[in-house]
C-alpha positions in Angstrom: 19.9 66.1 32.2 18.2 68.1 34.9 20.3 66.3 37.5 23.5 67.0 35.7 22.6 70.7 35.4 21.8 70.8 39.2 25.1 69.1 40.0 27.1 71.5 37.7 25.3 74.5 39.4 26.2 73.2 42.9 29.9 72.5 41.8 30.1 76.0 40.2 29.3 77.5 43.6 32.0 75.5 45.5 34.6 75.0 42.8 34.2 78.1 40.7 34.0 78.5 37.0 35.4 75.4 35.3 37.3 77.2 32.7 38.9 79.6 35.2 39.6 76.7 37.6 41.2 74.7 34.8 43.4 77.6 33.8 44.6 78.2 37.5 45.2 74.4 38.0 47.3 74.2 34.8 49.4 77.2 35.7 50.2 75.6 39.1 51.0 72.3 37.4 53.2 74.0 34.8 55.2 75.7 37.6 55.6 72.3 39.4 56.8 70.5 36.2 59.5 73.1 35.7 60.9 72.6 39.2 64.4 71.0 39.4 63.3 67.9 41.4 60.1 67.1 39.4 61.7 64.2 37.6 62.8 62.6 40.9 59.2 62.2 42.2 57.4 58.8 42.1 54.2 58.5 40.2 52.3 58.6 43.5 54.0 61.8 44.6 53.3 63.4 41.2 49.6 62.4 41.5 49.3 63.8 45.0 50.9 67.1 44.0 48.7 67.4 41.0 45.6 66.7 42.9 46.7 69.2 45.5 47.2 71.7 42.7 43.6 71.1 41.6 42.3 71.6 45.2 44.3 74.9 45.5 42.8 76.1 42.2 39.3 75.3 43.5 40.0 77.4 46.6 41.3 80.2 44.4 38.4 79.9 41.9 35.5 78.9 44.0 34.4 79.0 47.6 37.5 79.7 49.7 35.7 78.5 52.9 34.5 75.2 51.5 36.2 72.9 54.0 36.4 69.9 51.7 39.1 71.6 49.6 41.2 72.2 52.6 40.7 68.7 53.9 41.4 67.2 50.6 44.9 69.0 50.4 45.7 67.5 53.8 44.7 64.1 52.7 46.6 64.1 49.5 49.7 65.3 51.3 49.4 62.4 53.8 48.9 60.0 50.8 52.1 61.5 49.2 54.0 60.8 52.4 52.6 57.4 52.8 53.5 56.5 49.2 57.0 57.9 49.3 59.9 55.6 49.2 60.8 54.0 52.6 64.3 55.2 52.1 63.2 58.9 52.0 64.8 60.7 55.0 62.6 62.6 57.4 60.6 62.4 60.6 57.5 60.9 59.0 57.1 57.4 60.3 54.3 55.4 58.5 53.9 53.2 61.5 52.9 56.1 63.8 50.0 57.1 61.6 46.6 55.7 62.0 43.2 56.2 60.3 41.7 55.9 63.9 40.1 59.1 65.1 41.5 59.8 68.6 40.9 62.3 71.3 43.4 65.0 72.4 44.1 63.0 75.5 44.8 59.8 73.6 46.9 61.7 71.1 49.1 63.0 74.1 49.4 59.5 75.5 50.1 57.9 72.2 52.2 59.2 69.4 49.3 59.1 67.0 48.2 61.6 64.3 44.6 62.1 63.5 44.0 61.4 59.9 40.9 61.6 57.7 39.7 58.3 56.2 40.5 57.9 52.6 36.7 58.1 51.9 36.8 61.6 53.4 39.8 62.6 51.3 38.6 61.3 48.0 
């Protein structure tokens, strides 16, 4: 029980008060669900947007400078793009993305985008 209390105390510092965080997250989600294209999203896109809304609520309720919240948003956005239909128009090309960390020089030579690993995201 002491470990749980310690974990909850640490999370409260980075994520904010759970009740306020939940309220903020649900407000964001309700707004998204009312958007005209919500029903056109795939399950993966919905999940990514809902996870992004949770991360945004943690920023607004907890530590605004906790880097993990910001990195998680980027990660879920990438997962949303990767799990979108192949027929979806846009400049995103799944084949140009790599989980390999590259230097700036490598990135200039190759058309590769630096992505966090899924373990960094989740």
